[in-house]
VMD Tcl script that builds the backbone (N, CA, C; Angstrom):
set m [mol new atoms 351]
animate dup $m
set s [atomselect $m all]
$s set {name element resname resid chain x y z} {
  {N N UNK 1 A -0.563 1.704 -16.220}
  {CA C UNK 1 A -1.917 1.154 -15.656}
  {C C UNK 1 A -3.533 1.515 -15.599}
  {N N UNK 2 A -4.489 0.634 -16.346}
  {CA C UNK 2 A -5.883 0.998 -16.096}
  {C C UNK 2 A -6.732 1.090 -15.038}
  {N N UNK 3 A -7.883 2.257 -14.677}
  {CA C UNK 3 A -8.709 2.932 -13.704}
  {C C UNK 3 A -8.523 0.595 -13.110}
  {N N UNK 4 A -8.954 0.511 -13.616}
  {CA C UNK 4 A -9.630 -0.976 -13.378}
  {C C UNK 4 A -8.357 -1.851 -12.333}
  {N N UNK 5 A -7.089 -1.482 -13.002}
  {CA C UNK 5 A -6.037 -2.000 -12.425}
  {C C UNK 5 A -4.815 -1.524 -10.761}
  {N N UNK 6 A -5.558 0.136 -11.213}
  {CA C UNK 6 A -6.090 0.248 -10.086}
  {C C UNK 6 A -6.513 0.278 -8.575}
  {N N UNK 7 A -7.387 0.472 -9.160}
  {CA C UNK 7 A -8.387 -0.736 -8.161}
  {C C UNK 7 A -9.142 -2.426 -7.301}
  {N N UNK 8 A -8.274 -2.503 -8.401}
  {CA C UNK 8 A -8.253 -3.515 -8.061}
  {C C UNK 8 A -6.247 -3.556 -7.234}
  {N N UNK 9 A -5.341 -3.053 -7.042}
  {CA C UNK 9 A -4.241 -2.391 -6.262}
  {C C UNK 9 A -4.800 -2.364 -5.469}
  {N N UNK 10 A -5.478 -0.858 -5.377}
  {CA C UNK 10 A -6.465 -0.454 -4.391}
  {C C UNK 10 A -6.434 -1.318 -3.400}
  {N N UNK 11 A -7.344 -2.824 -3.375}
  {CA C UNK 11 A -8.314 -3.167 -3.276}
  {C C UNK 11 A -7.776 -4.402 -2.656}
  {N N UNK 12 A -6.179 -4.617 -3.048}
  {CA C UNK 12 A -5.531 -5.557 -2.592}
  {C C UNK 12 A -4.500 -4.942 -1.541}
  {N N UNK 13 A -4.643 -3.451 -1.468}
  {CA C UNK 13 A -4.088 -3.068 -0.381}
  {C C UNK 13 A -5.070 -3.688 0.780}
  {N N UNK 14 A -6.000 -4.071 0.631}
  {CA C UNK 14 A -7.554 -3.183 1.973}
  {C C UNK 14 A -7.650 -5.183 2.290}
  {N N UNK 15 A -7.504 -5.662 1.144}
  {CA C UNK 15 A -7.454 -6.839 1.762}
  {C C UNK 15 A -6.077 -7.488 2.905}
  {N N UNK 16 A -5.073 -7.102 2.214}
  {CA C UNK 16 A -4.077 -7.054 2.663}
  {C C UNK 16 A -3.600 -6.597 3.997}
  {N N UNK 17 A -4.843 -5.189 4.400}
  {CA C UNK 17 A -4.758 -4.956 6.101}
  {C C UNK 17 A -3.466 -3.399 6.027}
  {N N UNK 18 A -3.535 -3.598 4.649}
  {CA C UNK 18 A -2.958 -1.861 4.475}
  {C C UNK 18 A -4.653 -0.963 3.674}
  {N N UNK 19 A -5.553 -1.286 4.755}
  {CA C UNK 19 A -6.490 0.542 4.502}
  {C C UNK 19 A -6.038 1.220 4.388}
  {N N UNK 20 A -4.854 2.472 5.645}
  {CA C UNK 20 A -5.563 3.415 5.627}
  {C C UNK 20 A -4.563 4.068 4.591}
  {N N UNK 21 A -3.203 2.593 4.185}
  {CA C UNK 21 A -2.317 3.252 3.391}
  {C C UNK 21 A -3.047 3.193 2.110}
  {N N UNK 22 A -3.546 2.498 1.596}
  {CA C UNK 22 A -4.442 2.755 0.166}
  {C C UNK 22 A -5.184 3.791 0.303}
  {N N UNK 23 A -5.736 4.018 1.140}
  {CA C UNK 23 A -6.884 5.478 1.093}
  {C C UNK 23 A -6.049 6.715 0.787}
  {N N UNK 24 A -4.278 6.952 1.218}
  {CA C UNK 24 A -3.328 7.681 1.041}
  {C C UNK 24 A -3.088 8.209 -0.302}
  {N N UNK 25 A -2.869 6.512 -1.089}
  {CA C UNK 25 A -2.034 6.609 -1.924}
  {C C UNK 25 A -3.473 6.188 -2.451}
  {N N UNK 26 A -4.429 6.528 -2.697}
  {CA C UNK 26 A -5.777 6.729 -3.994}
  {C C UNK 26 A -6.489 7.524 -4.284}
  {N N UNK 27 A -6.165 8.084 -2.669}
  {CA C UNK 27 A -7.694 8.907 -2.957}
  {C C UNK 27 A -7.486 10.099 -3.503}
  {N N UNK 28 A -8.175 11.457 -4.028}
  {CA C UNK 28 A -7.430 13.070 -3.917}
  {C C UNK 28 A -8.204 13.257 -2.702}
  {N N UNK 29 A -7.512 15.001 -2.695}
  {CA C UNK 29 A -7.477 15.624 -1.292}
  {C C UNK 29 A -8.574 16.076 -1.197}
  {N N UNK 30 A -9.894 16.723 -2.607}
  {CA C UNK 30 A -10.557 16.990 -2.210}
  {C C UNK 30 A -11.852 15.991 -3.081}
  {N N UNK 31 A -11.513 14.641 -2.772}
  {CA C UNK 31 A -12.387 13.634 -2.142}
  {C C UNK 31 A -14.083 13.616 -1.518}
  {N N UNK 32 A -15.494 12.384 -2.675}
  {CA C UNK 32 A -16.813 12.926 -2.418}
  {C C UNK 32 A -17.264 11.171 -1.615}
  {N N UNK 33 A -16.792 10.904 -1.035}
  {CA C UNK 33 A -16.964 9.845 -0.731}
  {C C UNK 33 A -18.795 9.331 0.502}
  {N N UNK 34 A -19.366 8.657 -0.332}
  {CA C UNK 34 A -21.117 8.272 0.593}
  {C C UNK 34 A -21.485 7.204 0.176}
  {N N UNK 35 A -22.189 7.148 1.576}
  {CA C UNK 35 A -23.041 5.618 1.520}
  {C C UNK 35 A -23.873 5.331 1.207}
  {N N UNK 36 A -24.515 4.567 0.638}
  {CA C UNK 36 A -26.134 4.658 -0.449}
  {C C UNK 36 A -26.793 5.691 1.141}
  {N N UNK 37 A -28.257 6.099 0.849}
  {CA C UNK 37 A -29.309 6.420 1.088}
  {C C UNK 37 A -28.593 7.842 2.759}
  {N N UNK 38 A -27.087 8.064 3.119}
  {CA C UNK 38 A -26.440 8.751 3.360}
  {C C UNK 38 A -25.725 10.462 3.124}
  {N N UNK 39 A -25.636 11.282 3.911}
  {CA C UNK 39 A -25.321 12.859 3.295}
  {C C UNK 39 A -23.627 11.983 2.312}
  {N N UNK 40 A -23.094 13.101 1.342}
  {CA C UNK 40 A -21.942 12.527 0.709}
  {C C UNK 40 A -21.141 13.009 2.290}
  {N N UNK 41 A -18.865 12.575 2.307}
  {CA C UNK 41 A -19.042 13.081 3.233}
  {C C UNK 41 A -17.398 13.687 1.828}
  {N N UNK 42 A -17.219 15.069 2.157}
  {CA C UNK 42 A -16.405 15.967 1.062}
  {C C UNK 42 A -15.141 15.716 1.932}
  {N N UNK 43 A -14.121 15.605 1.299}
  {CA C UNK 43 A -12.589 16.363 1.271}
  {C C UNK 43 A -12.005 14.936 1.992}
  {N N UNK 44 A -10.556 14.681 1.964}
  {CA C UNK 44 A -10.620 13.601 1.976}
  {C C UNK 44 A -9.809 13.945 3.935}
  {N N UNK 45 A -9.366 14.456 4.914}
  {CA C UNK 45 A -9.836 14.417 5.994}
  {C C UNK 45 A -10.740 14.215 6.857}
  {N N UNK 46 A -12.151 14.659 6.187}
  {CA C UNK 46 A -12.998 14.422 6.950}
  {C C UNK 46 A -13.608 12.826 6.480}
  {N N UNK 47 A -12.800 12.076 5.712}
  {CA C UNK 47 A -13.413 10.708 4.945}
  {C C UNK 47 A -11.781 9.913 5.622}
  {N N UNK 48 A -10.974 10.945 6.301}
  {CA C UNK 48 A -10.261 9.661 6.407}
  {C C UNK 48 A -10.327 9.236 8.332}
  {N N UNK 49 A -11.032 10.295 8.756}
  {CA C UNK 49 A -11.615 10.231 10.516}
  {C C UNK 49 A -13.031 9.557 10.291}
  {N N UNK 50 A -13.881 9.056 8.786}
  {CA C UNK 50 A -14.501 8.077 8.433}
  {C C UNK 50 A -14.084 6.587 8.239}
  {N N UNK 51 A -12.856 6.583 7.826}
  {CA C UNK 51 A -12.854 5.181 8.014}
  {C C UNK 51 A -10.918 4.968 8.736}
  {N N UNK 52 A -10.852 5.206 9.415}
  {CA C UNK 52 A -10.391 5.359 10.729}
  {C C UNK 52 A -11.908 5.129 12.108}
  {N N UNK 53 A -12.599 5.433 11.899}
  {CA C UNK 53 A -13.943 4.564 12.934}
  {C C UNK 53 A -13.509 3.657 12.882}
  {N N UNK 54 A -14.257 3.193 11.580}
  {CA C UNK 54 A -14.430 2.583 10.777}
  {C C UNK 54 A -13.129 1.661 10.990}
  {N N UNK 55 A -11.960 1.178 11.143}
  {CA C UNK 55 A -11.283 0.329 11.194}
  {C C UNK 55 A -11.257 0.649 13.579}
  {N N UNK 56 A -11.101 1.285 14.020}
  {CA C UNK 56 A -11.439 1.077 15.549}
  {C C UNK 56 A -12.585 -0.267 16.108}
  {N N UNK 57 A -13.560 -0.388 15.032}
  {CA C UNK 57 A -15.162 -0.212 15.178}
  {C C UNK 57 A -14.331 -2.025 14.938}
  {N N UNK 58 A -13.227 -2.461 14.227}
  {CA C UNK 58 A -13.637 -3.960 13.504}
  {C C UNK 58 A -11.631 -4.120 14.655}
  {N N UNK 59 A -12.612 -5.849 15.728}
  {CA C UNK 59 A -11.846 -7.063 16.058}
  {C C UNK 59 A -10.559 -7.198 14.657}
  {N N UNK 60 A -11.475 -7.995 14.054}
  {CA C UNK 60 A -10.802 -9.043 13.310}
  {C C UNK 60 A -11.825 -9.729 12.068}
  {N N UNK 61 A -10.566 -9.731 11.196}
  {CA C UNK 61 A -11.315 -9.955 9.496}
  {C C UNK 61 A -10.730 -11.567 9.246}
  {N N UNK 62 A -12.055 -11.567 8.327}
  {CA C UNK 62 A -11.953 -13.022 8.683}
  {C C UNK 62 A -11.756 -13.235 7.504}
  {N N UNK 63 A -11.896 -12.880 6.286}
  {CA C UNK 63 A -11.231 -13.346 4.760}
  {C C UNK 63 A -11.532 -11.688 4.035}
  {N N UNK 64 A -11.607 -11.374 2.412}
  {CA C UNK 64 A -12.453 -10.347 1.889}
  {C C UNK 64 A -12.190 -10.895 0.790}
  {N N UNK 65 A -12.723 -10.726 -0.465}
  {CA C UNK 65 A -12.353 -10.505 -1.802}
  {C C UNK 65 A -13.283 -9.285 -2.958}
  {N N UNK 66 A -13.208 -9.551 -3.752}
  {CA C UNK 66 A -13.823 -9.219 -4.819}
  {C C UNK 66 A -14.419 -10.121 -6.141}
  {N N UNK 67 A -15.894 -10.113 -6.349}
  {CA C UNK 67 A -16.910 -10.721 -6.746}
  {C C UNK 67 A -16.502 -10.762 -8.492}
  {N N UNK 68 A -16.293 -9.582 -8.280}
  {CA C UNK 68 A -16.511 -9.216 -10.002}
  {C C UNK 68 A -16.248 -7.270 -9.804}
  {N N UNK 69 A -15.370 -7.277 -11.567}
  {CA C UNK 69 A -15.008 -5.573 -11.220}
  {C C UNK 69 A -15.226 -5.897 -12.903}
  {N N UNK 70 A -15.152 -4.359 -12.673}
  {CA C UNK 70 A -15.638 -3.387 -14.157}
  {C C UNK 70 A -15.082 -2.655 -14.574}
  {N N UNK 71 A -14.787 -1.805 -15.172}
  {CA C UNK 71 A -14.090 -0.775 -16.075}
  {C C UNK 71 A -15.071 -0.012 -17.495}
  {N N UNK 72 A -15.120 1.431 -16.910}
  {CA C UNK 72 A -15.563 2.069 -18.342}
  {C C UNK 72 A -14.165 3.467 -17.731}
  {N N UNK 73 A -13.028 2.572 -19.103}
  {CA C UNK 73 A -11.871 3.329 -18.636}
  {C C UNK 73 A -11.005 5.296 -19.241}
  {N N UNK 74 A -12.419 4.520 -20.169}
  {CA C UNK 74 A -12.681 5.596 -21.642}
  {C C UNK 74 A -13.187 7.167 -21.001}
  {N N UNK 75 A -14.514 6.683 -19.436}
  {CA C UNK 75 A -15.224 8.069 -18.189}
  {C C UNK 75 A -14.546 7.584 -17.577}
  {N N UNK 76 A -13.008 6.803 -16.972}
  {CA C UNK 76 A -12.860 6.842 -15.359}
  {C C UNK 76 A -13.396 6.301 -14.014}
  {N N UNK 77 A -14.655 5.319 -15.259}
  {CA C UNK 77 A -15.230 4.653 -13.619}
  {C C UNK 77 A -14.632 3.428 -13.572}
  {N N UNK 78 A -14.673 2.519 -12.104}
  {CA C UNK 78 A -14.954 1.472 -12.252}
  {C C UNK 78 A -15.776 1.249 -10.917}
  {N N UNK 79 A -16.701 0.046 -11.025}
  {CA C UNK 79 A -17.545 -0.091 -9.957}
  {C C UNK 79 A -17.093 -1.817 -9.849}
  {N N UNK 80 A -16.915 -2.073 -8.837}
  {CA C UNK 80 A -16.510 -3.114 -7.413}
  {C C UNK 80 A -17.732 -3.972 -6.990}
  {N N UNK 81 A -17.593 -5.054 -6.804}
  {CA C UNK 81 A -18.518 -6.141 -6.230}
  {C C UNK 81 A -18.004 -6.673 -4.737}
  {N N UNK 82 A -17.422 -6.738 -4.276}
  {CA C UNK 82 A -16.812 -7.544 -2.456}
  {C C UNK 82 A -17.133 -7.591 -1.735}
  {N N UNK 83 A -16.904 -8.250 -0.803}
  {CA C UNK 83 A -17.454 -8.667 0.627}
  {C C UNK 83 A -16.192 -8.454 1.888}
  {N N UNK 84 A -16.240 -8.625 2.283}
  {CA C UNK 84 A -15.522 -8.707 4.342}
  {C C UNK 84 A -15.992 -9.125 4.727}
  {N N UNK 85 A -15.357 -10.329 5.190}
  {CA C UNK 85 A -15.858 -10.753 6.666}
  {C C UNK 85 A -14.918 -10.224 7.999}
  {N N UNK 86 A -16.134 -10.099 8.620}
  {CA C UNK 86 A -15.937 -8.652 10.689}
  {C C UNK 86 A -15.992 -9.685 11.193}
  {N N UNK 87 A -15.112 -9.341 12.035}
  {CA C UNK 87 A -16.075 -9.815 13.799}
  {C C UNK 87 A -15.486 -7.922 14.817}
  {N N UNK 88 A -16.670 -7.747 14.938}
  {CA C UNK 88 A -16.482 -6.284 15.285}
  {C C UNK 88 A -16.705 -5.513 17.174}
  {N N UNK 89 A -15.947 -5.048 17.390}
  {CA C UNK 89 A -15.558 -4.804 18.967}
  {C C UNK 89 A -16.295 -5.547 19.755}
  {N N UNK 90 A -18.043 -5.531 19.537}
  {CA C UNK 90 A -18.111 -6.415 20.269}
  {C C UNK 90 A -18.214 -7.896 20.326}
  {N N UNK 91 A -18.069 -8.438 19.639}
  {CA C UNK 91 A -18.052 -9.679 19.456}
  {C C UNK 91 A -19.236 -10.191 17.732}
  {N N UNK 92 A -20.221 -8.873 17.075}
  {CA C UNK 92 A -20.639 -9.769 16.227}
  {C C UNK 92 A -19.975 -10.058 14.965}
  {N N UNK 93 A -20.374 -11.328 13.982}
  {CA C UNK 93 A -19.075 -11.484 13.039}
  {C C UNK 93 A -20.884 -11.092 11.845}
  {N N UNK 94 A -20.094 -10.763 10.678}
  {CA C UNK 94 A -20.933 -10.068 10.318}
  {C C UNK 94 A -19.927 -9.497 8.662}
  {N N UNK 95 A -20.415 -10.988 7.525}
  {CA C UNK 95 A -19.780 -10.765 6.356}
  {C C UNK 95 A -20.886 -9.901 5.405}
  {N N UNK 96 A -20.233 -8.982 5.139}
  {CA C UNK 96 A -20.093 -7.356 4.863}
  {C C UNK 96 A -20.145 -7.564 3.109}
  {N N UNK 97 A -21.498 -7.215 2.179}
  {CA C UNK 97 A -21.278 -7.250 1.166}
  {C C UNK 97 A -21.014 -6.249 0.475}
  {N N UNK 98 A -20.989 -5.632 -1.125}
  {CA C UNK 98 A -21.173 -4.278 -1.007}
  {C C UNK 98 A -20.826 -4.109 -2.460}
  {N N UNK 99 A -21.113 -2.857 -2.867}
  {CA C UNK 99 A -21.438 -2.623 -4.525}
  {C C UNK 99 A -20.328 -0.857 -4.656}
  {N N UNK 100 A -19.429 -1.040 -5.059}
  {CA C UNK 100 A -18.478 0.727 -4.675}
  {C C UNK 100 A -18.584 0.882 -6.624}
  {N N UNK 101 A -18.882 2.265 -6.714}
  {CA C UNK 101 A -18.405 3.239 -7.867}
  {C C UNK 101 A -17.901 4.182 -7.309}
  {N N UNK 102 A -16.259 3.910 -8.793}
  {CA C UNK 102 A -15.144 4.740 -8.757}
  {C C UNK 102 A -15.287 5.182 -9.599}
  {N N UNK 103 A -15.064 6.166 -9.528}
  {CA C UNK 103 A -14.873 7.769 -10.353}
  {C C UNK 103 A -12.894 8.551 -10.335}
  {N N UNK 104 A -12.622 8.153 -10.826}
  {CA C UNK 104 A -10.909 7.793 -11.047}
  {C C UNK 104 A -10.353 9.372 -11.368}
  {N N UNK 105 A -9.276 10.495 -11.302}
  {CA C UNK 105 A -9.268 11.444 -11.977}
  {C C UNK 105 A -7.911 11.443 -12.465}
  {N N UNK 106 A -7.055 10.850 -13.049}
  {CA C UNK 106 A -6.007 10.519 -13.592}
  {C C UNK 106 A -5.602 9.388 -12.538}
  {N N UNK 107 A -4.872 9.485 -11.135}
  {CA C UNK 107 A -4.067 7.896 -10.321}
  {C C UNK 107 A -5.498 8.517 -9.568}
  {N N UNK 108 A -6.273 9.018 -8.911}
  {CA C UNK 108 A -7.029 8.943 -7.745}
  {C C UNK 108 A -8.272 8.721 -7.937}
  {N N UNK 109 A -9.093 8.547 -6.751}
  {CA C UNK 109 A -10.360 8.043 -6.603}
  {C C UNK 109 A -10.998 9.806 -6.647}
  {N N UNK 110 A -11.476 10.223 -7.470}
  {CA C UNK 110 A -12.124 11.922 -6.906}
  {C C UNK 110 A -13.955 11.679 -6.351}
  {N N UNK 111 A -14.658 10.526 -6.629}
  {CA C UNK 111 A -15.829 10.133 -5.431}
  {C C UNK 111 A -15.575 8.476 -6.012}
  {N N UNK 112 A -16.703 8.262 -5.028}
  {CA C UNK 112 A -17.041 7.216 -5.255}
  {C C UNK 112 A -17.693 7.156 -4.299}
  {N N UNK 113 A -19.105 5.958 -4.245}
  {CA C UNK 113 A -20.607 5.839 -3.624}
  {C C UNK 113 A -20.601 4.520 -3.149}
  {N N UNK 114 A -20.810 3.757 -2.407}
  {CA C UNK 114 A -21.000 2.353 -1.623}
  {C C UNK 114 A -22.212 1.932 -1.696}
  {N N UNK 115 A -22.904 1.321 -1.993}
  {CA C UNK 115 A -23.442 0.153 -2.138}
  {C C UNK 115 A -24.159 -0.875 -1.780}
  {N N UNK 116 A -24.759 -0.968 -0.676}
  {CA C UNK 116 A -24.194 -2.257 0.578}
  {C C UNK 116 A -26.406 -2.120 1.276}
  {N N UNK 117 A -26.491 -2.970 2.091}
  {CA C UNK 117 A -27.528 -3.493 2.738}
  {C C UNK 117 A -26.994 -2.907 4.514}
}
mol reanalyze $m
mol bondsrecalc $m
mol representation Tube
mol addrep $m
């Protein structure tokens, strides 16, 4: 499976409501994740807690998808432009758009940066 195919499979799981299963399957134990403008989060445990907190704020998912995806297979880098239409627990509905840049090592993402508004 190419890195682009792995990233597509990861997003397919996320869009099917399996975010935490996808996280466990595709992220390395020592992963570093970062929202642009914030400090990096190091380690799977810290990032797991971050993802669970995000999920606890979501009331409904109305849709999600990939707008564009590209990969540098030789260097294990995948870039994904995606969107999610969400209603949060406070009742606010938001269409979130972002680009993420993933660095893969074998079957796992070791670094990911998210660029969004």
